[in-house]
N, C-alpha and C positions, 0 to 999 in steps of 0.2 A: 504493501500499501503506499503511497505518496502523500507527503505533508509538503506545504510551501508555508514558508514564514516570510513576513511583508516585513521588512525591516531589520537591521543587524546592530541594534542597539543591544547594551548588556541583557536587557530581559529577551529580545528576540535571540540572541547568540545562545543563552541560557536552557530557552523552550526548546532551541533546534538541538542543541545535545541532547536534552532529555527524549525529546521524539526520537532521537537516533538510537538512544537505549533501549526506547521500545519497539525498535524494530523497523521503522520508517524508514523509507528512502526521501532523504530530509533536502529542501532546495530554500536555501536564504537569499531572498531577492532584497537588492539596497539600491536606493534610487541615485545614491552619490556615487563617486567615485571611489572613493574609500571607504570601509565598513567603520559600524560604531555609533551611529547615529548621532544622539547628543554628546556621545564619549568620543567623537572624533579628534584626530589630531591634526592641528595647523604647523607647518614649518616653514618658516623665513628667515632669510639672513643668518644660517646657523643656529638659528634658536629653534628648539621644540616646547611647542604649547599644547596641553589640555586644552579640550575648548569646551569642557564641561565638566563630570563628576570627577571632583580630587580626594573626595572622603569616603576612606575602604572600611567597613567595620565587619564583624562578624568574619574571620577567614575561615572559618568553617563551612561555610557556604560555598566558597570559592574550592576547597578541597575537595566537597564532596562532587562538584562537578566534574572535576579534572580526574577523577577517580573511575567516572561512570565508564562503562565497556558496553558494548553493542549487544544487546538481547538479555542485559541485565541491570535493569533499571533501576534498582533499591527502593522503590517505592515504599515497601516494607521495612528500610530502617528506621529508626526512631529519628525524629527530626531534630531533637537535643540529646545525645546520649549522654549517658551522667558522666564520664570522664569530661564532658566540656563543662561541666556547672563546679568542677575543682579549683582551687585557688590557681593550680597547675597551669590553668587554662587560658589565664590571660598572660600573654606574651607582654613583657616591656623590654625585652634588650634582644639583638641577636634578629634572626631571620623568624617572621611571622607564617611562611606559608608550611602546610604539610609536606610529606612524600610525594602525593600528586602532584600539586600545587608547584612544588621546587621543579619540577620537570617542564615546564611552561613559563613560568615567572617568578621572580624575585620580591617577595613581599615583604615589607620590613615595618615594624611598629614607629609610632611618631611620636615623641613627647615633648612640651606639653602637647596635648590634644588640640585646644586652640590657646592664642593668647589672646583676650578681649579687651580691647583698648575703650576707656571712656573719654567721654568729652573734656572730661578735665586734665588727661595727658596722664593719668596713673591706669594701671592695667591689673587684669585678673589672669592667671596661670592657670586653666582648668587640665588637670591630667589623673582625675580620677584617685588620686592619692587620698585617703581620708585626713591622714594629720595634716598634709599641707593644704588641702581645702579649708578645713577648718581654722587654721592659722591665717589664710586669707580672709576668709570671713569675718573673723575675729578683728581684724585690724581696718575692717571697710564698716561693721557694726558690731560691739560685741553681743548686744542681745538677738542678734540671728543666729548664734552658735546653735541654740536650743531648737531653733526653728528648722535649722537645716537638717538637725538630726530627725525631728518628727518628718520633714520632706523625704528623707531618704529612707525612712520605714516605707512610707507610704506610696512612693514610687517604685520601691521594690516590690510592694505587694501589686501594682499596677503591672509591672514587669513581667511578675509568675504567671499573673492570670492572663494579660491582654498578650504578652508576645510566646512565653513559652508554653503556654496551655493553647491560646487561640491564635496566635500566629498565623497558623496553615489552616485555619478554617475558612472554606470557601461560602458565604453567605448567600446560596444558592434560590433561598425561599424565607418566606417572613418569619415562618416559625424558627430557624436556624438564629436569627437575631432575637427573637423574642426570649430566647432561653438564656441569652445571656445579659439581657437589660438587670436581670435583680443584681448581679453581681457588678456590674459597671456602677449603677448608683449606689451601692453599699461601698464602694472604692473612691465615690465621687470624681467618676471619669469622667461623667458628661458634661461638666461647667466647661468653661474656655481655660486653655492653657495657662494664661495668664494671671486669671482670678484664682485658680488652684495656686500657683505658685505665689500669689501675694498675700496668702493665708499663713503662711510661714516665714516671710521675710518683710521687713521694716523698709530695709534698704532700696531704693530705685533701682541701684547698681545689682543688686544681686537677684533682683525680680528679672531684669536682664539677661543676668548670667545664666540663669536657669530655664529660660523661655525661650531666648533666642534659636535655638536648634531647628525647629521646624519650618524657619524660613529656608534653609538649606534643603528641605520638600516641598517648597512650594506654599506652604501652610501660615497664614496670619494667628500668632502666639493670642491674639485678642479672641480670637475664633474657632481655631482648631481645638477639639477636645482633649480634656486633660489625660486623656490616654495616653497621648503623644509624651506625656512625662515619663514613657518607659524609655524613649532614645535616652536620656540621662544615666537608664542603668546599663542598656545595651553598651552603649560607651564605654562606661565604667566597668564592666563586665570584662568585655573582649577588647577593650581598644579601639585607637586609631591606626590606621596602616598606610603604608603608600607602595605603590607598583615601580619598583625602579626602572627607569624608561618613561614613566607617567603610565597614567590608566590605560593609552593605548597601547601599552606592553601588555597590559592584561587582555585587550581587544584581541590584540594579536596572538595572544596564548588561547583564547577561546576560538580563534577561528582554524589555527591548527590543531584543536583537538576536535572540534566538528568535523574537518576533513579527514582525520584520522579515522573517524567514527563511521565514513562511506557519506557524510553530509557534503554539500557544495555551496559556495557563495558566490553569486552572481552580480556585479556592482554594475552602475550606469544600468540599471534594469527599473523603470519606473512603471509601476503597476497601474494602470488607468482602472480596472474594474474588478470585483470580486463576481466571478460567474456563479449563478445561482440558476439552479433547476427548480420549477416550481408543481413539476410533475405530469405537465402537459404533454407528453409524449417521450420525455427523457429517459435516461438510465433510473430516475428516483422513483419512477412507477407510480405514486400516487397521487391522484390530485389535492393541492393543498397543502402539501409536503414540500417546502421550500428546503433544498438540499443543495450547500456548496458542492461545485463541481470542479473549480479552479480559480485561475487568476488570468487576465488579458492584460499584457503589458501595452504601453503606449507607441511601440512601434508595431503593433498588431501579433506578436507571438503569445502565441497560449499554452499555459503550463497547466494540463489535467490534475488535479488532488483529491483524496478522497477527504483531506483535512486543510484547513486555512487558519493559520495563526497570524493575528493584525498586531505588531509590535508598533502600528503609526498611530499616531494622534488619536484618541478615538473619537473627539467629534469628525474630524477627517475622513477616519474610516467609514463611518456613516455617510458624512453630507457628500464625500466624493467616490466613494470606492464601492457603495453599494445604492442600488436603486431604489428609488422610493417605496417602490409596490413592494418588495420584500423586506419593508422594514415595519412592519405594523405596529409593532412594541416600540420602536424607536423614530416617530417620525421627525421632521426637522424642527418642528416647534419646540419638542421636548429639550434634543440635542441643544438648541441655540439657548433654550432657558437655564441650562445648567451654570453654576459658577465655576469660571476658570481661574487659573492660581496667576501670580502676576507675572511678569516679563523680566527681563534684565536688559541692563547694558554692560557689555563684558568689555574690557579694554586690554589686551594681550601686548604688554610691551617687555624689550629687553632691554639693559642698561648695564653700564661699566660699574662695577662695583666699587663705591667709596672706599675711601682710605680707611675709615671709623669703622666699627663693625655696627651693624644696623640693630636696634632694638625689636627687630620682627623675628617671629619665628615661623615655622613651615605654614599653618593656619592661623590666619589672624582676623580678628573680627574689629572694625572701626567703626564703633558707634557715634553718630551725630550728636547733637543737642537735643533732640526730640526722640522719642521713643514709639509712645503710646499715638502720639499726633501724627506722626510719620506715616505709621502702619496704617491709620484711617486713611490719609491721604492715597496711599498707594492701592489698599485694596478696595475702599467703598466711594471715597470721592473722586478715586482715579483722575488726580491731579498730580501733576510735575512738582515737587516743592523745591522750595531754592536751598534746604538742608537733604543731605543723604546720608546713608550709612553704607558701609562695604564690608565686604569678604574679599580679604587681599591673600593669595596664594603665590608662596615664594618656594616652591618645591626645589629651587637650584642649592638652598642649605642642605637638604637631603642627597640630592643626587647633582653635583656639579656638570655631568655629560650633556644636561640638557641646554647647555649655553657654551659658548666659547671661552676659554678659558679668562678669569678674570673678571666674567660678566655673569649676570643672574637673566632669568627669565622668569617672569610673573603673570599673573593676571589679577584685574580688580573687578569685584562684578558687585554690580549695584541694581538694589530691586527696585522696580520702574512699572506703574499701571500697563495693563496690555494694552491692547490697541482697540478695545472698545473705546478706550479713554479720547480717540480722535486726534493725537499728538502727531504733527509732522516729523519724523525722526530725521528726515535729510536734514532739517534746519537744525531742531533741537539737539540731535545726537552730539554734533562736533561741539555744540555750547556747552553742552553735560560733561564731554570728556576734558575739555579744556579746565572745568570746576575741579573735576575729580583730579587732575595731574597739579593743579595748583595745592589742593588740599593735602595731597600727600606729601608734598614740599614744606609747605608753611606749617603744618602740625609735626614736622621733622620725622615722618617715618621714612622719607628716601631723599635726605638732602642733595639739594642739588641734581634733582633728576632731570630736569630739562636740559641741562650742560651735557649728561651723560647718556642719555637717551640715543639708542641704536637703533631700534626698530620700533614698530606699533602699527597695530589694526584693531578695528572693533567691529563688535556686533551690537545689534539694537532689534528692537522686537520683530523689526521686518525680516530680519535674517530668518528668527522662528517661524514666520508666518511664509517665507519664502522656500528657501533651501529646505526647511525641515517639515515644511507643509502643517505647522501647528495654528488650530483656531484661534485666531484673535493676536496671533503671537505669542501666546500663552509659552511660559518655560516649564510647567511639571505635570501638566496636565489640567484634570479636573481637579479644581480645590479641595483639602483635607479639611472638611468642616461636619460637624455631627449631622446635617442633612444630606451628606455626600459620604457617608461613612457605612463601613459594613453592607448591610442588603441593599443601602440607598446606593452607593457606588456600581459604577458598571460591572456587570457580571463576567468571570472570565469565560464561561459559557454563553455563545449568543443565546438569547430568546428569540430573535428572530429567523436564524437561518441555521439548519443541523448541519453540523462539521465545520462550523465558524467558531474561533476562539479568540480572544483577545488575552494579551499579555503587556506589560508593562507599568509605564505612571498612570495612567487612568486607571488600571486593574486594580482586583483586590490583589493585596492589602493596602497599595499606594505608591508613593515615589520615593526615590533613594534607591540607592546601589543594592544594599540587602533586602528590601522590599521588592525589587523587581526580579531579583534570582529568588526568593518565596513566589512572586506571583508565577514565574516559569514554571514551579515543583507542583503550585497547585493547578495549573493549569494541564501539564501533564497528566496528573491524577484523573483530570475529568474527560480526558482523551482516553486513559485506561479505560475507566470506566466505564465508557460508552461503547469500548472495542467487548469488554465483558459482558455488555447488554445485547450484542450482536445488531448496535446503531449503524455500524458500516458493511453490514454480512451482504448484502445485497449490491452494495456498489461494487466490495471486492469481486463478488463474483462476474462483475458484468463488467470491470474494466480490467484491461490486459496491462497490469500496473506492476507485475512482478512482486517486489517486496519479499518479506521474510515470514510467513503465517505463525512458523514454530515461535519466534520471537516474538510476537503478537500474542500469543497465545499466553505464552511465559507473563508477558506485561498484565494480560487479564486476570490471571491468578494471583499475581501480585496485589493487581488493585483490588481484588476482593479482600486479600491480608489485610492491606494498608486501612481499608474502611470497615 
């Protein structure tokens, strides 16, 4: 049996590798000239820039992918083996990769996880170490030490229930969600994260330290549910990691693994339509049964498949790739009515290293003078304020090979409203870029930046809307808010078309590198369930598609064991 995966982001490649392990013949189609999706790489003037995700957590998820073999999907292996929760599971020095990972990519831990700079020039180094964390809290606000201890205990409870127990739950029906509501209410995990955090900390600085992380997955701390407090504990438990050579090295390793398992990647392959048989005379057989039969490319080529997995933007999957008559559960009005994440201005720049050491770390959060007001401007009012905050990535502190000797490669990311705001980025983009460079110099983050600048390029919401084909130029898919979580979030198995599945940032459980890897495993399990249920039996018999039926039989058996 054949499977087609649309998009070669980390979610798409993870799903493709898992489908290979199920025994499918897998083809990954990438619209761009190189793989990676949001995790693609930009090379210019001797510098290497990761264009998207740079924060890697839960290296076990990566190890699990790289140890998969064809016909051995491991769907019945515990998602979180007991040894993963021991004190030794967190690597703080040396290499973070397991034996399978190390064959494909070199992953190392990063300490501190983040250096968080406040508007007054002070900073907080977050590394998960309890003694250092408490000492810094005491220095900012002694009364908040007791609050942190309570926050830590409550965040741990949310982590254990929301991540370890429910992380791989696919909320495919309303009953599955209703079963967990009492626990979420008991844990106070449905109020906003910022409101939740404010219960424990008096200091505005500490409220920001323990709520900002959801911005890295497109979530507004003022609205994202407090279940996202588990991010704090995910990072504390397994640390923050980096792939030497950049996230692009991880993508390259995943492509290599895909090809070793018999899959293939085709770049410059723009999918124009997901083809659907409505049962009126085709191999699907029953009138009214909408069945995915493959995809058609913009150049006219057709790739037949029994399974189609879309790693493309959820809104564009529906609005661009599926005909309206094939979407009774997902009409245009519903798609456009969803709330989408903010967008980004990202500046990629290489500069000559100054003589004096920088105060920056690998990951830096540069907070502006406002927090709540700025978030409201970006997400609700959708206006571009005069002030801004930044995530500044300086990977050459860990891996100097990404820049010429004596230089640094960096990018700084500024959250901005998506294109629903009607901002003309051809005009505003250069102006904001200049303001950001001035801020980096004047606040002393990179002294003499302009005179030492060697190369620079930018992307704006126009790039997300154009080359990435992202609705409204959003950067992280469907916004994670309470009314767009769990069952309310797009399902990984299409409700409209049999044989069509979703993976990636907009799917369950959500955005972020570990989440899209979890999404891929959840989707693979749904495919295996459908194999076990005989969903593809008539199409497998009618299509001369080859495949490996014994592998699929094993996958079906494992699916039954896993569920």
